[in-house]
C-alpha positions in Angstrom: 134.7 -45.1 -116.5 132.2 -47.9 -115.7 133.7 -48.2 -112.2 133.1 -44.4 -111.6 129.5 -44.8 -112.6 129.1 -47.8 -110.3 130.6 -45.9 -107.4 128.4 -42.9 -108.0 125.4 -45.2 -108.1 126.4 -46.8 -104.8 126.5 -43.4 -103.1 123.0 -42.7 -104.1 121.9 -46.2 -103.2 123.4 -45.8 -99.7 121.5 -42.5 -99.3 118.2 -44.2 -99.8 119.0 -46.7 -97.1 120.3 -44.1 -94.7 123.6 -46.0 -94.1 125.8 -43.1 -94.9 123.7 -40.4 -93.3 121.9 -37.4 -94.8 123.2 -35.8 -97.9 122.4 -32.1 -98.4 122.6 -29.9 -101.4 123.0 -26.2 -101.6 119.5 -26.1 -103.0 118.0 -27.7 -99.8 119.8 -25.2 -97.6 118.6 -22.3 -99.8 115.0 -23.6 -99.6 115.3 -23.9 -95.8 116.8 -20.4 -95.5 114.1 -18.8 -97.7 111.3 -20.6 -95.8 112.8 -19.5 -92.5 113.0 -15.9 -93.5 109.4 -16.0 -94.7 108.2 -17.7 -91.5 110.0 -15.0 -89.5 108.9 -12.0 -91.6 105.2 -12.8 -91.6 104.8 -13.1 -87.8 107.0 -10.0 -87.4 104.8 -8.0 -89.7 101.6 -9.3 -88.0 102.9 -8.1 -84.7 104.4 -4.8 -85.8 101.4 -3.8 -88.0 99.0 -4.9 -85.2 97.0 -6.9 -87.7 95.5 -9.3 -85.2 93.6 -7.5 -82.5 92.5 -10.4 -80.4 95.4 -11.6 -78.1 94.3 -15.2 -78.0 94.1 -15.4 -81.8 97.5 -13.7 -82.1 99.1 -16.2 -79.7 97.7 -19.1 -81.6 98.7 -17.8 -85.0 102.3 -16.9 -83.9 102.5 -20.3 -82.2 101.5 -22.0 -85.4 104.2 -20.1 -87.3 106.7 -21.1 -84.7 105.8 -24.8 -85.0 106.0 -24.7 -88.8 109.4 -23.0 -88.5 110.7 -25.6 -86.1 109.6 -28.3 -88.6 111.4 -26.5 -91.5 114.6 -26.3 -89.4 114.3 -30.0 -88.5 113.8 -31.1 -92.1 116.1 -28.7 -94.0 118.9 -28.0 -91.6 118.9 -31.0 -89.2 118.0 -33.5 -92.0 115.5 -35.4 -89.8 113.4 -38.0 -91.4 112.2 -41.5 -90.5 115.0 -43.2 -92.4 118.0 -41.9 -90.5 119.7 -44.1 -87.9 117.0 -46.8 -87.9 114.3 -44.6 -86.4 116.3 -43.3 -83.4 116.1 -39.8 -84.8 112.3 -40.0 -84.8 112.3 -41.4 -81.3 114.5 -38.6 -80.0 112.4 -36.0 -81.8 109.2 -37.3 -80.2 110.9 -37.2 -76.8 112.0 -33.6 -77.5 108.5 -32.6 -78.5 107.0 -34.1 -75.4 109.6 -32.5 -73.2 109.1 -29.0 -74.8 105.3 -29.4 -74.6 105.6 -30.1 -70.8 108.0 -27.2 -70.3 105.8 -24.8 -72.2 102.6 -26.0 -70.5 104.3 -25.7 -67.0 105.6 -22.2 -67.8 102.2 -21.0 -69.0 100.4 -22.6 -66.0 102.8 -20.8 -63.6 102.5 -17.5 -65.4 98.7 -17.6 -65.5 98.3 -18.6 -61.9 101.1 -16.5 -60.5 98.9 -13.8 -59.0 96.5 -16.3 -57.4 99.3 -18.3 -55.9 101.1 -15.3 -54.3 100.8 -14.9 -50.6 97.6 -12.9 -50.0 99.1 -10.9 -47.1 102.1 -9.8 -49.2 100.5 -6.5 -50.3 99.2 -5.8 -46.8 102.6 -6.0 -45.2 104.0 -3.4 -47.5 101.2 -1.0 -47.0 101.0 -1.2 -43.2 104.5 0.0 -42.4 104.1 2.9 -44.7 100.8 3.9 -43.2 102.2 3.5 -39.6 105.2 5.6 -40.6 103.0 8.4 -41.9 100.9 8.2 -38.7 104.0 8.6 -36.4 105.4 11.6 -38.3 102.2 13.6 -37.9 
């Protein structure tokens, strides 16, 4: 019986050092699930009930909820903390955050500047043949 207690203690001891990897309990998964549902339901309600009238404020609030939900998923489902794998998890997380930030910033830049960067004569070419066609039929 003393050896069983010692083996059980070693398992917990390894968990603190991160040698064995993350250990999860059903309680952690339930907490993560409940937080995820709440962090999905609140933004859904905000949009469907049209609570926030200002578009910029709505984007910032919904973006904030999205960031918090990503953090909840990372902690409760992906078990990411600074102790796992000698810091490599944190390094890969920082790389992912930078990559996603660049992708989002680039996408928003393209979307906001799409009309300004379109060829200015694009609309004129579509209108001229239609006007010329109407002129010839008369």
